[in-house]
N, C-alpha and C positions, 0 to 999 in steps of 0.2 A: 852319169854313166848309163842310167836306165833310159834317159831321153835319147842319148846317142844310139843305144841298141835299138830303140823303137824306130828311129829314123832310118837306120840301116835296113831293118826288116821291111819297112815300107818301100824303100828304094828298090829292093830286090824282089818284091812281090808284085806280080802282074795281076793276079786274081786270088781270091780266097773264098773258101766254101766251108760252111758250118756242117756239123754232122750230129744226128740224133742218136745214132747207134755207135758205141765205141768200137774203134778198129785199130789194131796194132800189128806190127810186123811179125810178132812171134805167134801168129794164129795157129801154126801147125802143131804147137804144143798143147793147145786146148781147143780142139775143133768143136767140142760140145757147145761152146758159146755161140758158134755160127750155124751149127746143124744138129738138131735134136736126134736125127737118125744115127748119129755117131755113137750114141749110148750103147755100151756093151760090146762094141766092135773089137776091143782088145781081149775080151773074154776073161779078164781078171779084174779085181778091184783096182781102179786107177784114180789117183788123186792128183789134181793139177792146180798150181797156184802161179799167177803172174802178177808182177807189179811193174808198171811202166811209168817212168817219170821223165817228161819231156822238158827241154829248156831249163836245166837245173840252174838255180840261182836267180830266176826271174819270178817275182811275186805273181801268184795266180796262174802259174804255168800248168798245162794239162797233166793230170796224173790219173792213171787207170789201174784198178786192182780187180782181179777176178780170182775166184776159187771155186772148184767144182770137183765132183766125184761121180763115177759111174761104174757099172758092173753088169755082167750077164747073169741070168738066172741059171739054175742047174740044167735045164733043157736047152740052153743056149739060144732059144728062140725069142726071148724077151730081154731087153736091156732097160735098166732103170738108172736114174741119176738125177743130179741137180747142179745148179751153179748159182752163185751170187756175184754181184759186181758193184763197183763204185767208180764213177767217172766224174772227176771234178775239174772244172775250168773256170778260174776266177771266182765270181760269186755264185756260179751255178753248180749244182751237184745232182747227178743222175745216179740212182742206185736201184737195185731190184733183186728179186729171187725168182728162179724158174725151176719147176719140177719137170722131169723128163720121162717119157715112156716111149720105147721103140720096139717094134715087132720085126724080127729078122727071118727072112727066107733063106735057108741054108741050101746053096747050090753046089754043083759038083766041083767048081773051081773057086768058089768064094761065097759071098753072102750079099743079099739085097735087103736093105732095111728101110722102114718107114717110121718116122718119129714125130712126136708132137710134144710141145712144151706148154705149160700153163703156169701163170704166176702173176706177180704185180710189179709195178715200177713206181718209184717215188721221185718226184722232181721238186727241187728246192732252189729258189732264187733269193739270196739275201742282199737286199739293197744297201744295208749298212756297210758292206765291204767295198762299196764304190767310193773311192777317194777322188774328189774333184778339187781343182785349184780355186774355182769361184763358185761356191755352193749357191744353188737357187732354192731358197726356202719355200717358194711356192710349189715347187715340184717335190712332192712327198709321197711317192708310190708305196703301196703295201707289199710286204714280202709275199712270195708265191710259194705255197706248198700244195702238192697234189699227188694223190694216189690214183693209179689207173691199172685195171686188169689188162693182161696181154696174153697172146698166144703165138707160137711159132710152129712151122711145119717143115719137114725136110725128108729127102730121099738120099740114101748113101749106099754106094756099091764098092766092094773091095775084094781083092784077091791077095795072094802073098806078095805080089809085085806091083800092084796098081790100086788106086782108089779114085773115086769121083763122087761128087755130091752136088745137089741142088737144094736150096732152102729159101723160105720166105719168112721174114720176121715182122713183128708188129702188125699182125693180121687184122686186129680190130680197128686200127687207125684212130684211136681214141683222142679226144681233145684233152690237152693237159695244161692249157693256159689261155688267157684272154686279156686283151688290152682295150681300153675305152679312150676314144678321142672325140669329145662332144657326145653326139648321139650315135656315132659309129662304133661298132664293136667288132674287133678282129680276133679270131680264134686261131690258136696254134694246135696243130694236130700231129700225132705221131705218124709219119709216113711209112708206107710198106716198103721194106727193103728186100731185095733179091740177091742171093749169093750163089756163085758157082765156084767149085774148087776141084782140082785134080792134081794128081802126083803119082810118082813111080819110085821104085827102089831098084838100084843097080849095084850089085856087089862088085867091088873092084879089088878086094883083098879078103883074106880070111876073116878079119875083124873090122873091115871098113866097108860101109855101104853109102853110096851116093843117093840122096833122096831129094830131087828137085820137086817143086810144087808151084802151083799158080792159084791165085784167088782173084775173083772179079766181083764187083759190087755194082748193083743198079738200083737207083732210087730217083724218084721224080725231082726235078729242079736241080740236079747235080750231074756232073759229068760221069761217064762210066769209069 
């Protein structure tokens, strides 16, 4: 059954792209993961938790978990927060922790925030989870574990009816892996990601609000 599922996926897939930064459809419920300037924008202590499990029933299917919290200080001009995440796909696990600081300019109709995040990321690749039908005992790679520091920056504007933000993640573009083939060494780097988001709120009844939003991501060697 698993082989049949794999064949079907290959037949219906024209192209496939890997991603370094976890991305999920419920981003609007935890914007802090994408834009550090969002910290404190709700002006109350806010705790968000998301768990996304894709392709249930398939071994090694992608699973992403995030948890975070943020709040504004008493003067409303500073937002503080953090988030942690774990993104697992097959034998690879990406996880990390980021602390957040945002400074808010209080305008007549809304606020404009500038935020920065700093923390670390941990990458783990466990070769023992690779199951092959015909093992090659000459090929015996080492497991990869690597800690890397990282930083993100963002700008976020909001009013009662509208929001928009721009952010850049993985600013340091640190190396987090390498592979050797003879004398040639290939390095894997964390690529800088750029995000743009916007949305609005349209009241359509006393207790119903329509909130459409859009998210765009730009990263080198991948389609927009």
